[in-house]
VOPAGU-2260 file (C-alpha; in pm, 1 decimal, decimal comma):
REM VOPAGU-2260
SITE   aa  ch    i         X         Y         Z
SITE  MET   A    0     960,2    1708,7    -778,2
SITE  MET   A    1     710,5    1593,3    -502,6
SITE  LEU   A    2     993,6    1500,6    -252,6
SITE  ASP   A    3    1304,1    1614,5    -344,3
SITE  VAL   A    4    1679,7    1515,8    -246,4
SITE  ASN   A    5    1939,3    1772,4    -391,4
SITE  GLU   A    6    2300,9    1684,5    -307,1
SITE  VAL   A    7    2230,0    1553,9      93,3
SITE  SER   A    8    2508,8    1479,5     374,9
SITE  TYR   A    9    2468,4    1446,5     716,9
SITE  THR   A   10    2664,2    1345,2    1011,7
SITE  TYR   A   11    2560,9    1255,7    1402,5
SITE  GLY   A   12    2897,9    1339,8    1508,0
SITE  ASP   A   13    3203,1    1590,7    1428,8
SITE  ARG   A   14    3195,8    1752,2    1141,4
SITE  GLU   A   15    3550,7    1781,2    1082,7
SITE  ILE   A   16    3609,0    1427,9    1080,7
SITE  GLY   A   17    3445,1    1335,8     810,6
SITE  VAL   A   18    3259,3     991,7     897,0
SITE  TRP   A   19    2901,7    1090,8     734,4
SITE  ALA   A   20    2632,4     849,2     769,7
SITE  LEU   A   21    2440,2    1044,0     437,2
SITE  ASP   A   22    2726,6    1136,2     219,7
SITE  ASN   A   23    2633,4    1379,3    -139,4
SITE  ILE   A   24    2276,7    1193,0    -192,2
SITE  TYR   A   25    2047,1    1235,1    -463,4
SITE  ALA   A   26    1709,9    1131,6    -454,9
SITE  SER   A   27    1329,7    1236,6    -588,1
SITE  PHE   A   28    1004,9    1084,6    -463,5
SITE  GLU   A   29     726,5    1133,5    -702,6
SITE  PRO   A   30     339,5     994,6    -644,7
SITE  GLY   A   31     154,7     705,7    -756,5
SITE  HIS   A   32     511,5     503,4    -652,7
SITE  PHE   A   33     606,0     228,9    -309,6
SITE  TYR   A   34     927,0     355,5    -271,7
SITE  GLY   A   35    1191,7      82,0    -103,7
SITE  ILE   A   36    1485,7     124,5      78,4
SITE  ILE   A   37    1753,7    -120,7     116,7
SITE  GLY   A   38    2071,0    -180,0     226,4
SITE  PRO   A   39    2301,1    -289,6     480,5
SITE  ASN   A   40    2262,3    -172,9     872,6
SITE  GLY   A   41    2449,0     121,4     910,0
SITE  CYS   A   42    2419,0     235,8     596,0
SITE  GLY   A   43    2183,4     549,9     650,0
SITE  LYS   A   44    1847,9     411,8     555,6
SITE  SER   A   45    1662,9     553,2     878,2
SITE  THR   A   46    1841,9     886,9     872,2
SITE  LEU   A   47    1721,2     912,4     530,1
SITE  LEU   A   48    1411,7     874,1     630,3
SITE  ASP   A   49    1425,5    1115,6     907,7
SITE  LEU   A   50    1566,7    1362,8     627,5
SITE  LEU   A   51    1252,7    1340,5     410,2
SITE  CYS   A   52    1006,1    1382,0     702,2
SITE  GLY   A   53    1188,0    1664,1     908,1
SITE  HIS   A   54    1295,6    1524,3    1235,0
SITE  LYS   A   55    1670,9    1614,2    1123,0
SITE  PHE   A   56    1841,4    1873,1     830,4
SITE  PRO   A   57    2084,4    1844,8     622,3
SITE  ASP   A   58    2446,7    1988,0     723,7
SITE  ARG   A   59    2488,9    2002,9     339,6
SITE  GLY   A   60    2185,7    2004,7      52,5
SITE  SER   A   61    1901,7    2063,6      92,2
SITE  VAL   A   62    1558,0    1819,3     102,6
SITE  SER   A   63    1232,6    2015,6     -54,7
SITE  TYR   A   64     869,9    1928,6     -49,7
SITE  TRP   A   65     684,1    2095,3    -374,6
SITE  GLY   A   66     939,9    2301,1    -477,2
SITE  ARG   A   67    1010,2    2423,1     -72,0
SITE  LEU   A   68    1261,1    2372,5     158,1
SITE  LEU   A   69    1126,9    2115,3     422,3
SITE  SER   A   70    1268,0    2359,5     686,9
SITE  ALA   A   71     992,6    2636,7     600,8
SITE  TYR   A   72     729,3    2391,4     676,4
SITE  GLY   A   73     580,4    2423,2    1040,8
SITE  LYS   A   74     542,9    2100,3    1234,2
SITE  LYS   A   75     134,8    2126,9    1197,4
SITE  ALA   A   76     173,5    2125,1     779,2
SITE  LEU   A   77     480,7    1860,3     768,6
SITE  ALA   A   78     198,5    1611,0     945,4
SITE  GLN   A   79     -65,4    1758,3     751,0
SITE  ASN   A   80     168,8    1556,3     417,8
SITE  ILE   A   81     366,5    1327,3     576,6
SITE  ALA   A   82     364,3    1066,2     790,4
SITE  LEU   A   83     640,2     825,5     929,8
SITE  VAL   A   84     585,1     513,4    1117,6
SITE  PRO   A   85     884,9     448,1    1333,3
SITE  GLN   A   86    1102,9     154,3    1403,0
SITE  ALA   A   87     997,7     195,8    1776,8
SITE  LEU   A   88     730,3     450,9    1931,4
SITE  PRO   A   89     839,4     513,6    2311,3
SITE  LEU   A   90     514,5     560,0    2519,1
SITE  ASN   A   91     550,9     645,2    2897,4
SITE  PHE   A   92     149,1     700,1    2931,7
SITE  PRO   A   93     -57,2     372,0    2936,9
SITE  TYR   A   94    -264,4     547,0    2626,9
SITE  THR   A   95    -501,3     326,0    2495,4
SITE  ALA   A   96    -411,5     166,6    2122,6
SITE  ARG   A   97    -724,4     400,8    1987,7
SITE  GLU   A   98    -580,0     681,7    2163,7
SITE  VAL   A   99    -259,9     630,4    2001,9
SITE  VAL   A  100    -481,9     588,3    1646,2
SITE  THR   A  101    -654,5     894,1    1743,0
SITE  MET   A  102    -322,1    1085,8    1731,0
SITE  GLY   A  103    -259,9    1114,4    1401,2
SITE  ARG   A  104    -618,8    1311,5    1352,2
SITE  TYR   A  105    -474,0    1618,1    1540,4
SITE  PRO   A  106    -289,7    1766,0    1312,3
SITE  HIS   A  107    -645,6    1829,9    1120,9
SITE  LEU   A  108    -770,9    1973,6    1448,2
SITE  ARG   A  109    -748,0    2311,9    1553,0
SITE  ARG   A  110    -599,4    2392,8    1806,7
SITE  PHE   A  111    -780,9    2270,0    2182,9
SITE  ALA   A  112   -1059,2    2167,6    1938,6
SITE  ALA   A  113   -1216,5    1771,9    2013,7
SITE  PRO   A  114   -1161,0    1477,0    1715,5
SITE  THR   A  115   -1490,4    1560,4    1541,7
SITE  ALA   A  116   -1706,6    1260,3    1427,8
SITE  ASP   A  117   -1546,2    1264,4    1093,9
SITE  ASP   A  118   -1197,1    1222,2    1263,7
SITE  ARG   A  119   -1358,7     899,7    1499,7
SITE  ASP   A  120   -1499,4     731,5    1218,7
SITE  CYS   A  121   -1158,6     791,1    1022,3
SITE  VAL   A  122    -968,7     659,3    1334,7
SITE  ASP   A  123   -1260,5     332,5    1328,3
SITE  ALA   A  124   -1241,8     275,0     939,8
SITE  VAL   A  125    -856,5     248,7     968,0
SITE  ILE   A  126    -859,9      31,4    1284,3
SITE  ASP   A  127   -1023,0    -176,9    1113,1
SITE  GLN   A  128    -864,9    -215,8     812,2
SITE  CYS   A  129    -541,0    -290,6    1003,7
SITE  GLU   A  130    -756,7    -535,2    1194,2
SITE  ALA   A  131    -646,9    -376,8    1535,9
SITE  GLN   A  132   -1035,3    -367,6    1694,4
SITE  SER   A  133    -956,7    -618,0    1973,8
SITE  LEU   A  134    -628,9    -412,7    2044,2
SITE  ALA   A  135    -843,7     -90,5    2070,3
SITE  PRO   A  136    -917,2     -57,4    2404,2
SITE  ARG   A  137    -624,1    -224,5    2546,2
SITE  TYR   A  138    -291,2      24,6    2692,3
SITE  MET   A  139       1,2      30,9    2444,6
SITE  THR   A  140     200,8    -103,2    2755,4
SITE  ALA   A  141      52,0    -421,6    2730,6
SITE  LEU   A  142      77,0    -494,9    2381,6
SITE  SER   A  143     344,7    -730,6    2231,0
SITE  GLY   A  144     577,1    -538,2    1990,4
SITE  GLY   A  145     400,4    -655,5    1662,2
SITE  GLU   A  146      83,1    -540,0    1758,7
SITE  LYS   A  147     228,0    -164,1    1911,8
SITE  GLN   A  148     340,0    -183,5    1555,6
SITE  ARG   A  149     -23,1    -244,7    1381,7
SITE  VAL   A  150    -139,6      59,1    1585,9
SITE  VAL   A  151     179,9     264,2    1513,4
SITE  PHE   A  152      81,0     199,9    1139,0
SITE  ALA   A  153    -304,7     266,1    1155,1
SITE  ARG   A  154    -172,0     636,2    1365,6
SITE  ALA   A  155     -15,3     669,7    1031,1
SITE  LEU   A  156    -291,9     625,0     840,2
SITE  ALA   A  157    -542,4     834,3    1012,1
SITE  GLN   A  158    -344,7    1153,7     954,4
SITE  ASP   A  159    -409,0    1054,3     568,1
SITE  THR   A  160    -128,0    1210,0     424,9
SITE  PRO   A  161      -1,0    1257,4      59,1
SITE  VAL   A  162     320,7    1073,8     161,0
SITE  LEU   A  163     365,6     797,7     403,5
SITE  LEU   A  164     742,5     686,3     519,9
SITE  LEU   A  165     809,3     336,4     662,9
SITE  ASP   A  166    1054,0     276,1     863,9
SITE  GLU   A  167    1075,2    -159,5     916,4
SITE  PRO   A  168     675,8    -139,0     898,9
SITE  CYS   A  169     748,5    -562,2     975,3
SITE  ALA   A  170     933,8    -544,9    1254,1
SITE  ASN   A  171     785,7    -771,5    1505,6
SITE  LEU   A  172     463,0    -905,2    1267,2
SITE  ASP   A  173     361,5   -1219,2    1170,2
SITE  VAL   A  174     312,6   -1264,4     840,5
SITE  CYS   A  175      -2,5   -1193,0     821,7
SITE  TYR   A  176      -6,5    -897,6     918,1
SITE  ALA   A  177     316,1    -799,4     776,4
SITE  LEU   A  178     118,6    -919,6     390,5
SITE  LEU   A  179    -196,2    -705,1     510,3
SITE  LEU   A  180     -21,6    -378,5     617,4
SITE  LEU   A  181     162,9    -385,7     326,5
SITE  ASP   A  182     -87,5    -474,4      84,7
SITE  ILE   A  183    -297,5    -164,2     256,7
SITE  ALA   A  184      45,1      58,1     168,3
SITE  ALA   A  185     -22,8     -59,1    -211,9
SITE  GLN   A  186    -370,0       5,7    -250,7
SITE  LYS   A  187    -283,1     343,6    -125,6
SITE  VAL   A  188     -31,9     384,1    -423,7
SITE  ARG   A  189    -219,7     203,2    -651,5
SITE  GLU   A  190    -581,9     416,6    -601,0
SITE  GLU   A  191    -493,6     697,9    -411,9
SITE  LYS   A  192    -160,9     786,4    -602,2
SITE  ARG   A  193      22,9     795,8    -271,2
SITE  THR   A  194     358,1     813,7    -250,4
SITE  VAL   A  195     503,8     549,9       5,0
SITE  VAL   A  196     902,6     523,9     108,9
SITE  ALA   A  197     985,8     196,2     301,0
SITE  VAL   A  198    1320,1      91,2     455,8
SITE  MET   A  199    1306,7    -293,5     401,2
SITE  HIS   A  200    1483,6    -533,5     539,7
SITE  ASP   A  201    1342,8    -832,4     340,5
SITE  ILE   A  202    1430,8    -788,8     -23,9
SITE  ASN   A  203    1172,5   -1026,5    -118,1
SITE  LEU   A  204     917,8    -800,6      -5,7
SITE  ALA   A  205    1050,2    -512,7    -101,1
SITE  ALA   A  206    1052,3    -697,6    -451,1
SITE  ARG   A  207     642,4    -812,3    -417,8
SITE  TYR   A  208     528,5    -489,9    -303,3
SITE  CYS   A  209     795,1    -160,6    -461,6
SITE  ASP   A  210     807,3     -59,9    -843,5
SITE  GLN   A  211    1154,4     152,2    -716,7
SITE  LEU   A  212    1426,3      59,8    -531,3
SITE  ILE   A  213    1710,7     262,7    -326,8
SITE  PHE   A  214    2004,2      44,6    -251,9
SITE  MET   A  215    2243,8     168,5     -29,8
SITE  LYS   A  216    2600,2     137,9     103,7
SITE  ASP   A  217    2804,4     349,4     333,2
SITE  GLY   A  218    2592,4     646,3     327,5
SITE  ARG   A  219    2572,9     645,9       6,6
SITE  ILE   A  220    2301,6     566,9    -300,2
SITE  GLN   A  221    2430,8     239,5    -514,0
SITE  ALA   A  222    2156,6     172,0    -758,7
SITE  ALA   A  223    1842,2     355,2    -800,3
SITE  GLY   A  224    1504,2     296,9   -1017,1
SITE  ALA   A  225    1244,2      49,9   -1129,7
SITE  THR   A  226    1270,6    -281,5    -956,5
SITE  ALA   A  227    1304,8    -496,0   -1238,9
SITE  LYS   A  228    1614,7    -242,6   -1345,1
SITE  VAL   A  229    1790,4    -253,0   -1071,5
SITE  LEU   A  230    1734,1    -586,0    -897,9
SITE  ASP   A  231    1994,8    -858,1   -1001,3
SITE  GLU   A  232    2252,4   -1049,9    -906,4
SITE  GLY   A  233    2564,4    -782,3    -937,2
SITE  ILE   A  234    2404,0    -565,8    -710,4
SITE  LEU   A  235    2276,9    -773,5    -412,8
SITE  LYS   A  236    2672,6    -955,4    -468,5
SITE  ASP   A  237    2794,0    -556,0    -428,0
SITE  ILE   A  238    2577,4    -428,3    -126,9
SITE  PHE   A  239    2584,4    -751,5      72,9
SITE  GLY   A  240    2878,5    -950,9     -18,8
SITE  VAL   A  241    2670,6   -1285,0     -64,2
SITE  GLU   A  242    2620,9   -1487,0    -386,3
SITE  ALA   A  243    2196,6   -1500,3    -498,3
SITE  LYS   A  244    2026,2   -1597,5    -783,4
SITE  LEU   A  245    1710,2   -1402,8    -953,8
SITE  VAL   A  246    1341,0   -1612,0   -1025,6
SITE  VAL   A  247    1023,3   -1477,1   -1098,9
SITE  GLU   A  248     736,1   -1667,1    -925,2
SITE  PRO   A  249     475,4   -1661,9   -1144,6
SITE  ALA   A  250     223,7   -1673,4    -804,9
SITE  ILE   A  251     316,9   -1342,7    -734,6
SITE  GLY   A  252     451,3   -1203,6   -1086,3
SITE  ALA   A  253     780,2   -1062,8    -936,9
SITE  PRO   A  254    1136,7   -1096,0    -897,0
SITE  GLN   A  255    1252,8   -1351,2    -555,8
SITE  VAL   A  256    1596,5   -1377,8    -443,4
SITE  VAL   A  257    1736,9   -1721,8    -359,4
SITE  PHE   A  258    2089,2   -1639,9    -151,1
SITE  LEU   A  259    2301,9   -1907,3    -240,5
SITE  ARG   A  260    2544,0   -1831,0      76,5
């Protein structure tokens, strides 16, 4: 398995109390797939992403990348292979958007080396791809939440990693930019066989873009598999406690959810 989660548990508090953010999780992620992680607030979705990128390590079980424990990789090696778009990127210094995107190239540079012409070309390309040209010279402290999100997404693209992790990538985004960024991620999966794992609250966007879905609740995986198989009204009722109806939208060729309450 490319990225494998084996019997993982994680807690933010005292293990003896037994309140686990993640409880006995198994999951595998392969190249050429777009995975969507769906579930209620506080069910462990973002914690799972933090474990997948090595920002946190499990209290029990293991996370491995190509058969090697994630904890055995150095920070630079991990950053060359796995990129994360977090929910928020706190910046206390007035970096420009271009400088932040350029940070995505740092894992590929020698120590103390300046970005090369190829690095600068890569930065320009992803800024263009994310339609962030007008943001490039502006300071991050002057950008809106949605504008910052586009810049942070571009930074992750500049890392040029086999694995791209997205934590609520459409938060604060206008619908046109949400579709643009998800189109870019889907293109990476389709044409370059990258692996994308996205925490998503919008179930209809997940159904449209993700070929694999993972449903979580109370720190556990309740269902996982091909979107066409696991996205059903019963699971939505169990996970979210709402009545829903599935319809197939011919315009996009994907199931969509109509919530009845």
